[in-house]
MIBAZA-311613 format. One record per atom (N, C-alpha, C): residue in three letters; x, y, z. Coordinates in steps of 0.02 Angstrom, whole numbers, padded with zeros to 5 digits, always signed. Example, Ala and Ser with C-alpha at 12.3 -4.5 7.8 and 13.67 -1.06 7.14 Angstrom:
// MIBAZA-311613
Ala+00660-00284+00390 Ala+00615-00225+00390 Ala+00660-00165+00390 Ser+00642-00112+00354 Ser+00684-00053+00357 Ser+00645+00002+00394 
//
This chain:
// MIBAZA-311613
Met+00657+07973-01341 Met+00667+08007-01429 Met+00726+08057-01426 Thr+00765+08050-01475 Thr+00816+08095-01487 Thr+00790+08158-01530 Glu+00816+08214-01514 Glu+00799+08271-01556 Glu+00846+08265-01621 Thr+00825+08287-01671 Thr+00859+08296-01730 Thr+00896+08368-01728 Thr+00967+08366-01758 Thr+00993+08433-01773 Thr+00995+08466-01840 Thr+00957+08428-01888 Thr+00959+08443-01940 Thr+00900+08497-01968 Ala+00855+08514-01913 Ala+00803+08558-01930 Ala+00837+08629-01956 Ala+00788+08669-01987 Ala+00804+08732-02010 Ala+00809+08778-01962 Pro+00859+08822-01953 Pro+00852+08876-01896 Pro+00790+08919-01893 Pro+00767+08930-01833 Pro+00709+08975-01827 Pro+00715+09045-01868 Arg+00653+09051-01892 Arg+00661+09131-01924 Arg+00681+09178-01875 Thr+00672+09177-01818 Thr+00682+09220-01763 Thr+00691+09193-01696 Ala+00745+09219-01654 Ala+00752+09183-01589 Ala+00696+09197-01547 Val+00648+09244-01554 Val+00595+09249-01514 Val+00534+09219-01547 Thr+00501+09188-01515 Thr+00437+09160-01545 Thr+00365+09169-01504 Trp+00388+09191-01434 Trp+00314+09202-01395 Trp+00346+09236-01332 Phe+00304+09279-01298 Phe+00325+09308-01241 Phe+00260+09319-01193 Glu+00278+09320-01133 Glu+00218+09330-01081 Glu+00244+09385-01034 Ile+00197+09424-01019 Ile+00199+09483-00969 Ile+00158+09473-00922 Pro+00189+09460-00851 Pro+00151+09450-00802 Pro+00097+09510-00768 Thr+00041+09505-00747 Thr-00004+09555-00733 Thr-00032+09526-00650 Ala-00036+09588-00611 Ala-00075+09579-00553 Ala-00143+09589-00563 Asp-00163+09626-00608 Asp-00235+09648-00626 Asp-00237+09646-00708 Leu-00260+09586-00736 Leu-00264+09582-00812 Leu-00303+09634-00841 Ala-00363+09650-00821 Ala-00410+09709-00856 Ala-00366+09773-00856 Arg-00335+09790-00787 Arg-00299+09849-00792 Arg-00240+09853-00851 Ala-00204+09801-00853 Ala-00144+09786-00888 Ala-00168+09788-00969 Gln-00222+09754-00984 Gln-00245+09755-01049 Gln-00269+09819-01071 Arg-00302+09866-01026 Arg-00319+09927-01049 Arg-00249+09975-01058 Phe-00198+09962-01014 Phe-00146+10008-01023 Phe-00112+09985-01099 Tyr-00103+09918-01105 Tyr-00062+09908-01172 Tyr-00109+09926-01241 Glu-00174+09920-01227 Glu-00215+09936-01287 Glu-00219+10010-01301 Thr-00211+10048-01243 Thr-00195+10123-01251 Thr-00135+10146-01274 Ile-00074+10121-01256 Ile-00016+10137-01286 Ile+00004+10114-01351 Leu-00022+10043-01369 Leu-00012+10023-01430 Leu-00069+10050-01479 Gly-00121+10069-01463 Gly-00174+10084-01502 Gly-00210+10031-01544 Gln-00214+09972-01511 Gln-00237+09914-01538 Gln-00270+09870-01488 Pro-00314+09830-01503 Pro-00355+09788-01458 Pro-00316+09726-01445 Leu-00310+09692-01393 Leu-00285+09630-01370 Leu-00343+09584-01367 Arg-00338+09523-01379 Arg-00390+09472-01380 Arg-00386+09431-01323 Ala-00438+09438-01274 Ala-00452+09398-01214 Ala-00458+09327-01233 Glu-00419+09280-01192 Glu-00424+09213-01197 Glu-00417+09180-01135 Asn-00443+09116-01129 Asn-00434+09068-01064 Asn-00396+09004-01102 Phe-00329+08984-01086 Phe-00311+08935-01109 Phe-00289+08893-01042 Met-00306+08831-01036 Met-00306+08795-00980 Met-00306+08823-00908 Gly-00371+08855-00916 Gly-00384+08895-00852 Gly-00346+08962-00828 Glu-00300+08986-00872 Glu-00264+09034-00870 Glu-00290+09089-00911 Asn-00316+09146-00868 Asn-00337+09198-00913 Asn-00278+09246-00929 Met-00285+09267-00996 Met-00235+09307-01038 Met-00261+09352-01098 Ala-00223+09398-01111 Ala-00235+09437-01174 Ala-00182+09446-01215 Ile-00193+09426-01282 Ile-00156+09417-01330 Ile-00145+09473-01369 Phe-00076+09484-01379 Phe-00049+09545-01421 Phe-00057+09527-01502 Pro-00084+09574-01539 Pro-00091+09569-01609 Pro-00030+09564-01641 Ala-00023+09517-01695 Ala+00039+09506-01737 Ala+00010+09478-01804 Gln+00050+09502-01860 Gln+00047+09479-01916 Gln+00058+09398-01918 Glu+00019+09358-01969 Glu+00023+09279-01973 Glu+00101+09266-01973 Gly+00117+09225-01941 Gly+00190+09198-01930 Gly+00237+09242-01887 Gly+00209+09299-01869 Gly+00252+09346-01835 Gly+00254+09330-01761 Val+00300+09358-01730 Val+00304+09349-01647 Val+00243+09396-01618 Ser+00218+09351-01564 Ser+00161+09385-01523 Ser+00181+09359-01457 Gly+00132+09387-01410 Gly+00128+09369-01335 Gly+00073+09376-01309 Cys+00074+09381-01244 Cys+00019+09397-01202 Cys+00040+09412-01137 Leu-00019+09450-01100 Leu-00015+09468-01029 Leu-00052+09404-00999 Val-00019+09384-00943 Val-00046+09321-00909 Val-00070+09353-00836 Glu-00128+09332-00812 Glu-00153+09348-00747 Glu-00130+09309-00688 Gly-00123+09342-00639 Gly-00101+09308-00577 Gly-00029+09281-00570 Val+00011+09308-00608 Val+00081+09309-00603 Val+00113+09362-00585 His+00170+09358-00547 His+00207+09414-00514 His+00241+09459-00558 Pro+00225+09522-00563 Pro+00249+09573-00607 Pro+00316+09587-00572 Ser+00378+09606-00616 Ser+00440+09623-00583 Ser+00467+09674-00637 Pro+00511+09713-00614 Pro+00542+09758-00646 Pro+00611+09730-00658 His+00628+09666-00644 His+00700+09637-00653 His+00700+09577-00699 Gly+00650+09567-00745 Gly+00647+09503-00783 Gly+00663+09534-00855 Thr+00653+09479-00896 Thr+00669+09496-00968 Thr+00643+09553-00992 Met+00683+09583-01037 Met+00660+09651-01063 Met+00629+09630-01134 Val+00549+09648-01144 Val+00540+09632-01204 Val+00523+09703-01234 Tyr+00529+09717-01302 Tyr+00520+09780-01335 Tyr+00462+09775-01381 Leu+00414+09821-01373 Leu+00358+09815-01427 Leu+00355+09858-01475 Ser+00332+09851-01533 Ser+00338+09898-01581 Ser+00288+09954-01577 Val+00306+10032-01570 Val+00264+10064-01591 Val+00284+10118-01639 Asp+00299+10087-01709 Asp+00322+10121-01760 Asp+00280+10188-01779 Gly+00309+10245-01790 Gly+00268+10312-01802 Gly+00237+10343-01744 Arg+00247+10317-01688 Arg+00208+10340-01629 Arg+00240+10333-01570 Ile+00310+10337-01557 Ile+00340+10321-01495 Ile+00329+10378-01447 Asp+00335+10443-01469 Asp+00320+10503-01426 Asp+00248+10488-01402 His+00207+10486-01437 His+00137+10479-01411 His+00129+10406-01359 Ala+00159+10357-01380 Ala+00147+10311-01338 Ala+00175+10311-01267 Leu+00237+10356-01267 Leu+00271+10371-01199 Leu+00221+10430-01159 Asp+00187+10467-01188 Asp+00138+10504-01161 Asp+00075+10467-01133 Leu+00051+10424-01177 Leu+00000+10382-01158 Leu+00016+10340-01099 Ala+00085+10316-01092 Ala+00103+10268-01043 Ala+00088+10303-00974 Glu+00118+10372-00973 Glu+00108+10400-00911 Glu+00037+10423-00897 Gln+00007+10430-00941 Gln-00078+10442-00931 Gln-00120+10397-00917 Ser-00087+10328-00923 Ser-00120+10269-00912 Ser-00100+10234-00850 Gly-00068+10264-00821 Gly-00042+10230-00740 Gly+00031+10202-00756 Gly+00062+10214-00794 Gly+00135+10193-00805 Gly+00182+10249-00798 Arg+00250+10238-00802 Arg+00297+10295-00807 Arg+00351+10283-00855 Val+00390+10344-00877 Val+00452+10324-00932 Val+00503+10309-00877 Asp+00546+10247-00895 Asp+00591+10227-00858 Asp+00661+10258-00897 Gln+00656+10258-00966 Gln+00716+10281-01009 Gln+00683+10320-01062 Pro+00689+10391-01073 Pro+00655+10414-01126 Pro+00698+10393-01192 Lys+00645+10419-01238 Lys+00669+10409-01312 Lys+00739+10410-01325 Thr+00785+10362-01347 Thr+00844+10368-01360 Thr+00850+10349-01443 Glu+00889+10384-01477 Glu+00911+10352-01541 Glu+00967+10298-01552 Leu+00946+10251-01586 Leu+01004+10204-01599 Leu+01021+10205-01678 Pro+01083+10236-01692 Pro+01103+10248-01754 Pro+01092+10191-01798 Gly+01051+10202-01848 Gly+01036+10147-01910 Gly+00989+10100-01886 Ile+00959+10101-01829 Ile+00913+10053-01800 Ile+00852+10087-01784 Gly+00840+10147-01758 Gly+00781+10180-01734 Gly+00785+10210-01669 Phe+00720+10209-01636 Phe+00729+10246-01573 Phe+00702+10189-01520 Val+00722+10189-01460 Val+00704+10145-01405 Val+00686+10193-01343 Ala+00643+10160-01302 Ala+00629+10199-01235 Ala+00603+10137-01191 Arg+00611+10148-01136 Arg+00581+10096-01080 Arg+00527+10128-01040 Ile+00482+10094-01026 Ile+00418+10112-00981 Ile+00422+10066-00922 Val+00384+10085-00865 Val+00365+10030-00810 Val+00285+10037-00830 Asp+00264+09975-00831 Asp+00184+09984-00853 Asp+00149+09983-00783 Ser+00077+09971-00799 Ser+00030+09980-00747 Ser+00041+09926-00688 Glu+00074+09869-00703 Glu+00088+09826-00655 Glu+00156+09812-00627 Gly+00200+09862-00648 Gly+00270+09865-00616 Gly+00317+09837-00664 Asn+00301+09798-00717 Asn+00354+09786-00766 Asn+00393+09827-00806 Arg+00458+09813-00815 Arg+00497+09862-00867 Arg+00477+09831-00941 Val+00459+09878-00979 Val+00447+09850-01050 Val+00481+09908-01104 Gly+00515+09885-01146 Gly+00544+09929-01203 Gly+00491+09941-01253 Leu+00500+09993-01283 Leu+00466+10020-01338 Leu+00519+10034-01405 His+00497+10003-01461 His+00539+10012-01502 His+00509+10050-01578 Ala+00541+10095-01604 Ala+00521+10134-01678 Ala+00563+10133-01722 Ile+00550+10110-01774 Ile+00608+10116-01836 Ile+00602+10192-01858 Phe+00652+10212-01887 Phe+00650+10287-01905 Phe+00601+10302-01951 
//
């Protein structure tokens, strides 16, 4: 079967992401703490995961159990609008560390990078 090239372009280049975890429960607590929102536990085809919240039609992703965390993989930025300083404090209190402090991107907002409870580098983003 041949793929058609006349389809409309995607609304966004990113549609789903997965963050590997050595300890899913620990990672879920970490992300729920820094984001201030619950993640939804799921089992998909025998794989345990925790799904990040998203608006309908928005980009989401999950934590995946038993996959090898790494500080060298793709960088995902999570939204922490209005609470980037608090999220950085909570990351350190929850077993992570700040890898890059809050930095202003003129006209875009603020970004920072953390190393999560599993050893993954993850970005945080907040609009002005």
